[in-house]
N, C-alpha and C positions, 0 to 999 in steps of 0.2 A: 166155489165162492170162498174168498179169503176169510179166515177167522178173525175175530175181533182183535186178537193179539197181533195178527199180521198187519192190520191197519196202522199199527204204530210204525210200520216201515216208512211211512210218508213223513214222519217227523224229522225235522232238523233239530239240532241241540238248542238253537235259539228259540224256536217255536215251542219246544217242550218246556223250556225254562219260563217262557212268557205265560204259559198256561198256569204254572205254579204261581207266578206273580199275580195273575188275575184272581186266583183263589184267595191269595192274601189280601188283595184289594177288596174283595167281597167281604171278608172278615173285618177289614178296616172300616168299610162303610157301615157294617152292621154294629160293631162294638165300639169303634172309635168315635163315631159320630152319632149314631142313633141311640145307643144305650149308655155307654160309659160316661160318667161314673154313677148314673142314676139307675134304678131298677127298670126292668122292661115294662113299658106301659101295658095295662090290661088290654087284652084283645089283640095284641101284636106278637104274642109268643110264637104263633104259627109262622109269621114272617121271619123271625129269627131262626127258627128251626129249618125252614126252607133254605135260608142263606147258608146255614151250616152244611147242609147236604150238598148244595151247589159248590161251595168252596172245597169240600172234601173230594168230590168227584173231579173237579178241575185239577186239584193238586195231585191226586192219585194218578190220573191219566197222564198228566204232565211228567210225573216222576217215572212212570213206565216208559214214556218217550225218551227221557234222559238215559234210562237203562238200555233202551234199544240202540241209541247212539253209542253208548259205552261198549256194547257188544260188537257193534260194527267196527269201531276203531281198534278193538283188541283182536279182531279176526281178519282184518284186511289192511291193505297198505294205503288206504285213503286217508287224507288229512283234513282236519277242520281248523278253523280259526281258533286260536287260543285266547286272544285278548278279550274279545267280546263276551264269550261264556264266563270267563273269570269275573269280568265286571258285573255281569248279570247276577251271578250267584252271590257276589259280595253285596250287591244292592238288595237281593232277596233277604239275606240274613239281617241286614240293617233295617229293612222294612218290617221284618218280623219283630224286631226289638221295639219298634214304635207301637205295635199293637198292645193294648192293655192285657193284663193277666185275666182273661175272661173265663177260662175253664177251671182253673185251680187257684186257690189263695195261698199255696205253700210259700210263695216268696214273701208274703207278709209275715209268715212265721220266721223266715230267715232274718227279716228286719227286726222283729220282736226280740229274738235271741241275741242279736248283735247289740241292739240298743240297750237292753237291760244290763249288759255287761259294761257298756261305756258310760251310761248316764246314771245307773243305780248300783254299779259295782256288785252285782249279784251273780251267782253261779247258775247258769241256765239248766243244769242237771238237778239242782237242789231247790231252786226257787222258781215256781211257776209264775206266769204273768199275773194271774189273779191274786197272788199273795203280795204284790207290790202296791203299796198304798197310793191311791190317786192315779192309777194307771189309765183310767178312762179319760182323764183330763189331759193326758200327754198325747199330742197330735202324732207322735211317731209310732204309737202302738195301734194295733188293729185286733179285733176280736177273732183271733185265730189260735186254736189250741192253747187257750189261756189257762187251762187246768192240767196240762200235760208237761212233763219235763222234756228237755230237748231230745229229739229222736236221732240226731245225727252224731257223727264222730267228732273227736277232739279237734282234728285239723280244720274241719268246717266251722266249728265254733270259733277257732282262732281267726279264720278268714272273715266270718261275720263281724267279729269284734273289730278287726282292722278296717273293714269297709265303713262301719259306722263311726269309727274314730275319724276317718277322713271326712265323712259327711259333717260331723260335729265341728271339725276344724274349719271347714268351708262355710260354716253357718248355714248349712243346707236344711232342706225339709224332707218330708216323706217321699215326694216324687223324685228328689235327688237320690235318696236311698234306693228306691226302686230302680232307677237308671243305673246306679252303681252295680247292682246285682245283675242286671241285664247285660251290661258291658262285660262283666266278668264271665258270664256264660257265653257271650259272643266270642270273647278271646279264647275260651276253652274250645269252642267249636272250631274256630279257625286253626287252633293249634293241633287238634285231633286230625283235621283234614290234612294239614301239612305233614304230620307224623305218618299218616297212612301213605301219602305220596313218597315221602323220604324212605321209609322202610321198604316199600315196594320196589323202588329203584335200587336200594342198597342190597337187599337180601334176595329179592325175587327177580332181579334183572329186568324190571319193567321198562319198556320204552317210554319216551316222554308222553306220548298220546295216552297210553294206558294209565299212567300216573295222573294225568289231567282228568281222565274219566272217573277214576276213583275219588279224586278230590271233589268233582261235581256231585257225585252220588252222595257224598257225605254232607256237603253244605246245602244241597238242594232237597234233602230228604224232608218230606212234609212233617214227619214226627219230630224231627229236630227243630224245624222252623216254628211249629205250633207249641210243642211242649217244652223244648229246650230253650227257646229264645222268647217267644211271646209270653209264655207262662213262667219262664225263668227257672225251670227245675234244675237241680244240681247234679243230675245223673251223668251228663257229658263231662262235668268237672271231675267226677269220680273215674270215668273211663280214661281220662287223659294220663294220669300216672300209671294206671294198670296197663294201658297199651304201650306206654313208654317202657315199662318193665319187660314186655315181650319183645319190643323192638331192639332192646339192648342185650337181650339174653344170649344171642349167638356171638356177641363181640368178646374177643379175648381181652380187650383193653377196658371195656366199660361194663362187662357183664356183672361185676360186683354190685352195680346199682339196681339190678333187677329186683332183688328181694326188698330193699328199702322202698323202692317205688311202688311195688305191690302193697306194701304195708301202708304207705301214704294214702293209696286209694282206699284201703280199708278204714283209715282214719277219717275219711270223708263219708263213705257209706260202707257198712260192714261187709257187704256182698263181695267186695274186691278181695277180701282175705281168703276167699274160697280157692283162689288160684295159687296162693302162696305155697302150699305143700307140693303142687305140681312143679313150680319153678325150682324149689329146693331139690326135688327128686331129679329133675333134668340136669341140674348142675352136678349132682352126684354121678349121673350116668355119663355126662360129658367130661368127667374127670376134672372139674373145676373146683377142687377141694379148697384151695386158698380163698377163692371167691365166695364159696359157700360159708366158710367160717366168718369172714369179714362181713358178708351180707347179713347174716343172722345177728351179729353184734350191732351193726349199724341200724338194723330194723328195731332191735330192742331199745337202743338209745333214743331213736326217733319217737317210738311209742311212749317211752317213759317221759321224755321231754314234753311232748304234747299233753300227756295226762296230768302232769304235775300241777298245772294251773287249776285243774278241776277236781283232782283227787288228793292233792297234797295237804299237809297239815291236818290229817285226820278227816278230811272231807268225805273220803270214800266210805267211812262208817255210816254216813247219813244218806247214802245213795238210795233212791226209791227203785230198787231193782225190779220189783213186781210191776210197777207202772211202765217202766221202760220195756220190759219183756212183753207186757200186754199189748203195747203198741206194735211191736215187731211181729206179733203172731195173730193179730186180728184177722178174721177171715173176710176177704172182699174180692169179688170178681176174679177168682183164681180157679185152677182146675180142682183143688180141694173143695172150693165153694160150689162148683158145679155138682158135686156129689152131695154136699150138705144142704143146699137150698131146697131141692125136692124132698129130701128126707125129713127136713125140719117141718115142711108143710104137711107131709103125711102124718108125722107124729102128732102135730098140733090138731090135725083133723080128727085123729083117733081119740085124743084126750078130750076133745069137745063133746064127743058122744058118750063117753064113759061117765059113770057116776063120779061125783066129786071125790069120794074117798078112794077111788081106784085110779083116778086120772094122773096122780103124781104131781110133780112140780117141775120147775125149770132145771133142777139138778140133773134130771135125766138127759135133757137136751144138752146141757153143758158137758156132761160126761161123754156123750156121743161125739160132740164137737171136738173135745180134747183127744178122743181116740182117733178121729180122722186126721187131726194135725200130727199126732204121734206117728201114725202109719206113714204119712207122706214125708215126715222128717227122717224116719228110719230108711225110707226108700231113697232119699237123697244121699244119706250117708253110704248106703250100699252102692249107689251109682258112682259116688265119688271114689270109693275104694276100688270099684271095678275100673274106672278110668285111670286111677293111679297105678293099678296093676298092669294095665295095658301100656301105660307110659314106661314103667320099669322094664317090661319085657321087650318092647318094640323100639325104644329110643336108642338102644345100643347100635342099631343098624344105621342111624342117621349120622353120617360122617361129615357131610358138607354143611356150611353155614345155612345155605338155602333150605336143605332138608330139615335141619334143626328148627329153623324159624317156622316153617310150614307145620311141622309136627306140634310145636308149642301152641301155635295159633288155633289149630283144630281142637287140641285138648282143652285150651282155655275157653273156647266157644261152647264146647259141650258142657263144661262145668258150669259156666255162667248161665247158659241157657236152661240147663236142668234146674239149677237153684232158683232162678228168678221167674222163669216162664212155666215151669212144670210143677215143681214141688213146693214152692212157697205158698203159705196160706193167704198172703195178701199180694194182690197184683194190681198195679195201675199201668196204663199204657206207656207212660213216660219211663217206666222201669226198663223198657227195651233199649233206651239210649245208653244204658250201662254196658251192654254187650254187643248190640248189633253191628257197630262199626268194625268189629273183628272180622266179620264176614267179607269185608271189602278186600281183605288180603287173600281170600280163597280164589281158586281158579274160576273163570266165568261159567264153566259147565258144572261146577260143584252143586250137587243137590242140596247140601247143607246151606250153601250160600244163597241159593235161590229161595229156599223156604224161609230163611231168616229175613231177607229183604221183603218177601211177601207178607210176613208177619207185621213188619213196620207199616206197610201200606194199609193193612187191615185195621191196625190200632189207631190210625188217623181218625176213623169214624167214631171214636169215643167221645168227641165233642158234640155229637148228635144225640138224640134220645136213645139211640141204639146202645150207647155206653152204659145206660142204667137198666137195660133190659136183661135181667139175670137169666142165665142159661142161653137165651137167644143171642146175646152178645158174644158168647163163646163160640157158638156155631157159625155166626156170620163174620165175626172179626178175627177168629182163629182158624176154624176148620175150613171155611170157604177159601180164604187166601192161600192157605197151605195146599189145598187141593188144586187150586188154579196154578200154583207154582209148577206143578207137574206138566202143565201145558206149555211151559216155556221151552221144552225140548225142541218142538217144531220151530219155535221162534228163533232159537239159537242157530238153527241150521238154514235159515233163510239166505237167499242170495244177497250178498252184501251190496250189490248194485241197487237193489230195491230200497235200501235204507238211505240212499243219497238224497 
């Protein structure tokens, strides 16, 4: 009897994409008509939860169908129509933009930070929303992180200010501001997809069909559609300059842009800076010394220019570094939290049965939590050093541009994946959009590629109640998809004729 994964053999690309679209329509009917912008009526939460599960299942199976077609086209001489799938994925991405931000309100924080700069001329790192007099009467503000300084990089704060400036000039409202950020994330998604296809053809000698398949896998990914477009998270925006840095690294003419582009990604979200040492080390090993010096200089100037608006004129002396660091290291739904949550429950249970003078206080819990964070941080540093050591020792053998590009992509994916998905104290499903597109450049049979794509499918279910089930969500949204990825070996070896 054929396994469940083999049943995907009967998918065509259009049918698979239609399943993804059907999942989006379920979410549209649930949140766009039934709920938004009002709270869920009492007694109907079960219906919303059911709709979320149905949508996740439809989109996940549909995406696996797209994956099946991609593997068929990369391993056979059969051809598929290119025009219709491209139109469908474009329509899917635009449909996702129409969905309200139903799972996360981070985009309202983007609007808040941009609007306070344009309308109130305040520094979002120094002035929190709650300190602005009369902010509740301003229709452009929402109650999101009103007591926290901006958690994003200088470049993104410039982007937020520029978008809100355009909204102000157009005499727009809050919905126009929301649309502006969604269109920005849509543009970034399309740009990343185009970059994946371009670099694949330029450095990996992909045929046209393989480039089309990678483009579809990027634009039709449910995690991108739900978290990157519907909820308008800025992770794909960070991935764009980071991936451009890798795409230009093998180029003798444009390689000098790699370090500045990686720095630009870090100025959107700090995680992109983790690959900068690897890029600089590769340029040393590739003998690109002039590019190295110029790239470092340009990176420094870019960072300094971006920072001046928020740290110049002595503003840096008032920076609330403790609050900014606290946000970056809060423990949430990560592998460190998988260790912390049961330990916290055990300690609290022990304290409850001890006499009051022996039970201690929260200082013990905070001390243990800090220790766990420290151990995982040191583990990442050790992993980064190990990867850099491997890069230094092995990269000398990569003489061709193809080999250099492949080597850089694998190293970057290991670094980003280790930082974001393994060692970081805080994890949200949309964080995967910062690094998973790198896997599209790997060979179809790559185990790292399969497991990365499986992780994105698992994280789609974060919009259901499973996303808030501590420990259980790690087992079902992490461990289970990664285990199922091993089953794809049989799927990759299927007769290509059965995939027609």
